[in-house]
C-alpha positions in Angstrom: 12.4 66.7 -86.4 8.7 66.6 -85.6 8.7 63.1 -87.0 11.5 62.0 -84.9 9.8 63.3 -81.7 6.6 61.5 -82.7 8.6 58.4 -83.3 10.3 58.5 -80.0 7.0 59.1 -78.2 5.5 56.1 -80.0 8.5 54.0 -79.1 8.2 55.1 -75.5 4.5 54.2 -75.4 5.2 50.9 -76.9 7.9 50.2 -74.4 5.7 51.1 -71.5 2.9 48.9 -72.8 5.2 46.0 -73.3 6.7 46.5 -69.9 3.2 46.7 -68.4 2.2 43.5 -70.1 5.4 41.8 -68.8 4.7 42.9 -65.3 1.1 41.9 -65.4 2.1 38.5 -66.7 4.7 38.1 -63.9 2.1 39.1 -61.3 -0.4 36.6 -62.7 2.2 33.9 -62.7 3.3 34.6 -59.1 -0.4 34.5 -58.0 -0.9 31.2 -59.6 2.2 29.9 -58.1 1.2 31.1 -54.7 -2.2 29.5 -55.2 -0.6 26.3 -56.2 1.6 26.4 -53.1 -1.3 27.4 -50.7 -3.8 24.8 -51.9 -1.7 21.7 -50.9 -0.9 23.3 -47.5 -4.6 23.8 -46.7 -5.4 20.1 -47.5 -2.5 19.0 -45.4 -3.8 21.1 -42.5 -7.3 19.6 -43.0 -5.9 16.1 -43.0 -3.9 17.0 -39.8 -7.1 18.3 -38.2 -9.0 15.2 -39.3 -6.3 13.1 -37.7 -6.4 15.1 -34.6 -10.2 14.7 -34.4 -9.8 11.0 -34.9 -7.2 10.9 -32.1 -9.4 13.0 -29.9 -12.3 10.7 -30.5 -10.2 7.7 -29.6 -8.9 9.4 -26.5 -12.5 10.4 -25.7 -13.6 6.8 -26.0 -10.7 5.8 -23.8 -11.6 8.4 -21.3 -15.3 7.3 -21.3 -14.1 3.7 -20.8 -11.9 4.8 -17.9 -14.8 6.8 -16.4 -17.0 3.8 -16.7 -14.4 1.6 -15.1 -14.0 4.2 -12.3 -17.7 4.4 -11.8 -17.8 0.6 -11.6 -15.0 0.6 -9.1 -16.8 3.3 -7.2 -19.9 1.2 -7.1 -17.9 -1.8 -5.9 -16.2 0.3 -3.3 -19.6 1.6 -2.2 -20.9 -2.0 -1.9 -17.8 -3.0 0.0 -18.2 0.0 2.3 -21.8 -0.9 3.0 -20.8 -4.5 3.7 -17.9 -3.4 5.9 -20.3 -1.0 7.7 -22.7 -3.9 8.3 -19.9 -6.0 9.6 -18.6 -3.3 11.9 -22.2 -2.8 13.3 -22.4 -6.6 13.8 -19.0 -6.6 15.5 -20.2 -3.7 17.7 -23.3 -5.6 18.7 -21.3 -8.7 19.4 -18.8 -6.6 21.4 -21.6 -5.1 23.3 -23.1 -8.5 24.0 -19.7 -9.8 25.1 -19.2 -6.8 27.4 -22.7 -7.4 28.9 -21.8 -11.1 29.4 -18.4 -10.2 30.8 -20.0 -7.8 33.2 -22.5 -10.5 34.2 -19.7 -13.0 34.6 -17.7 -10.6 36.7 -20.7 -10.0 38.9 -21.3 -13.8 39.2 -17.6 -14.2 39.9 -17.7 -11.6 42.7 -20.8 -13.3 44.1 -19.1 -16.7 44.0 -16.0 -15.3 45.5 -18.0 -13.7 48.3 -19.9 -17.0 48.8 -16.7 -18.9 48.9 -15.2 -16.5 51.4 -18.3 -16.8 53.5 -18.1 -20.6 53.4 -14.5 -20.5 54.2 -15.2 -18.3 57.2 -18.1 -20.6 58.3 -15.8 -23.6 57.8 -13.0 -22.0 59.7 -15.4 -21.2 62.5 -17.1 -24.7 62.4 -15.7 -27.2 64.9 -13.9 -30.1 63.2 -14.6 -33.4 64.8 -13.7 -36.8 63.5 -12.2 -40.0 65.0 -11.3 -43.5 64.0 -10.1 -46.1 66.5 -9.5 -49.9 66.8 -9.9 -52.0 69.9 -6.7 -53.9 70.7 -3.9 -56.2 69.5 -4.7 -58.7 72.3 -7.0 -60.8 70.2 -9.9 -62.2 72.3 -11.6 -59.8 74.7 -14.2 -61.5 77.0 -16.4 -63.1 78.0 -16.7 -61.5 81.4 -19.3 -62.0 84.2 -20.2 -58.3 84.1 -20.7 -55.5 81.5 -17.5 -53.6 80.7 -16.8 -50.5 78.7 -14.7 -51.2 75.6 -11.7 -48.9 75.4 -10.4 -48.7 71.9 -6.7 -48.2 72.5 -5.5 -47.8 68.9 -6.3 -44.2 67.9 -5.6 -43.4 64.2 -7.7 -40.2 63.9 -8.8 -37.9 66.6 -9.5 -34.4 65.2 -10.9 -32.2 67.9 -9.7 -34.7 70.6 -13.3 -35.7 71.3 -12.4 -39.4 71.8 -10.6 -40.6 75.0 -8.7 -43.9 74.7 -8.4 -44.0 78.5 -12.1 -44.0 79.1 -13.4 -45.3 75.7 -15.8 -42.3 75.6 -16.6 -40.0 72.7 -17.7 -36.6 74.1 -19.6 -34.2 71.8 -17.7 -30.9 72.0 -20.7 -28.9 70.5 -24.4 -29.3 69.9 -24.8 -30.9 66.5 -25.7 -34.0 64.4 -23.1 -36.8 64.6 -22.5 -39.9 62.5 -21.1 -42.9 64.6 -20.2 -46.3 63.4 -18.8 -49.5 64.9 -17.6 -52.9 63.5 -17.4 -55.9 65.8 -15.5 -59.1 65.1 -16.1 -62.3 66.9 -13.8 -65.3 67.1 -14.9 -67.7 69.9 -18.0 -69.8 69.8 -20.8 -68.3 71.8 -22.2 -64.8 72.1 -20.6 -61.8 70.3 -21.9 -58.3 70.3 -21.9 -54.8 72.0 -24.3 -52.2 73.5 -24.2 -48.6 72.4 -24.7 -46.1 75.2 -25.6 -42.4 75.2 -24.6 -41.1 78.6 -26.3 -43.7 80.8 -29.0 -44.7 78.3 -28.6 -47.8 76.1 -29.7 -46.9 72.6 -28.6 -50.0 70.6 -27.8 -53.6 71.1 -26.2 -55.7 68.4 -25.3 -59.3 69.1 -25.6 -62.9 67.8 -24.7 -66.5 68.7 -21.8 -68.2 67.1 -22.1 -72.0 66.8 -18.4 -72.5 66.4 -15.1 -70.7 66.5 -14.1 -68.6 63.5 -14.0 -65.0 62.5 -17.3 -63.3 62.0 -18.2 -59.6 61.6 -21.1 -57.2 61.8 -21.2 -53.4 61.4 -23.8 -50.8 62.4 -24.1 -47.1 62.5 -26.2 -44.3 64.0 -26.9 -40.6 63.4 -27.5 -38.8 66.6 -28.3 -35.3 67.7 -26.0 -34.6 70.6 -25.7 -31.7 73.0 -22.3 -30.5 74.0 -21.0 -32.9 76.7 -23.1 -35.9 75.7 -21.0 -39.1 75.8 -21.2 -42.1 73.4 -19.4 -45.4 74.2 -19.5 -49.1 73.5 -20.2 -51.8 76.2 -19.3 -55.5 76.0 -22.3 -57.3 77.6 -21.7 -59.9 80.3 -21.0 -63.3 78.7 -20.1 -61.8 75.3 -16.7 -61.7 73.6 -15.1 -59.8 70.7 -11.9 -60.1 68.8 -9.3 -57.8 67.5 -5.6 -58.0 66.4 -3.1 -56.0 64.4 -5.6 -56.2 61.4 -7.9 -53.8 63.3 -11.0 -56.0 63.0 -13.1 -54.3 65.7 -13.4 -50.5 65.3 -15.3 -47.4 66.5 -15.4 -44.2 64.5 -17.5 -41.0 64.1 -17.7 -37.4 62.9 -19.6 -34.2 63.3 -22.0 -33.7 60.3 -23.1 -30.2 61.2 -23.7 -28.0 64.2 -27.1 -26.9 65.5 
């Protein structure tokens, strides 16, 4: 009986030991398997991390390149901004100059306008005197045995009505300087010519001897200072002749140059 109990105890111990060995073996196997499974996962993660680092480096280089491009563009923009600013300043200066010139031109224009208005007023107030006449359509006039006043009957211009075809007198309406001109045509053989009178004073004599019949001309002019009421007229001297027809060959004309 004692032997049986001892045997059972030994058998139990042996069973326990065997079971412990089995468990220990299983645990060791499981650890090795876990180690085997874990080791490949770590290397995979390392490779993944390495790939990420590489990608990050590439992205970093791209970012750096982009930053450099941006900096270059910023520098170009700064340069363009400086140039634009200089151009704007230049335009501002030119605009200022133009405004100054425009202001000066406007001032000159106002002065010119004022001067023109003044001249227009002066011109409007200034007497207008001008005349142009021709002697006759009757052809030969003279010779006579006495001096006669030539009356130019054909009046083409008589601004200011200062010339009278009835008397042959030009009467100065205002004090001033006058330009007077006459043209004389001769046709008959003999003396041709005229006197020029101011009031009762003879101030000019133009004449010549014609050897034979035929048209011949001479022209003369005077510039005279006349008082208002002074009279200028042409006189045919005794023994002289002149000629005129529809071609207006003998004429008398004049105009006021300026008042005094």
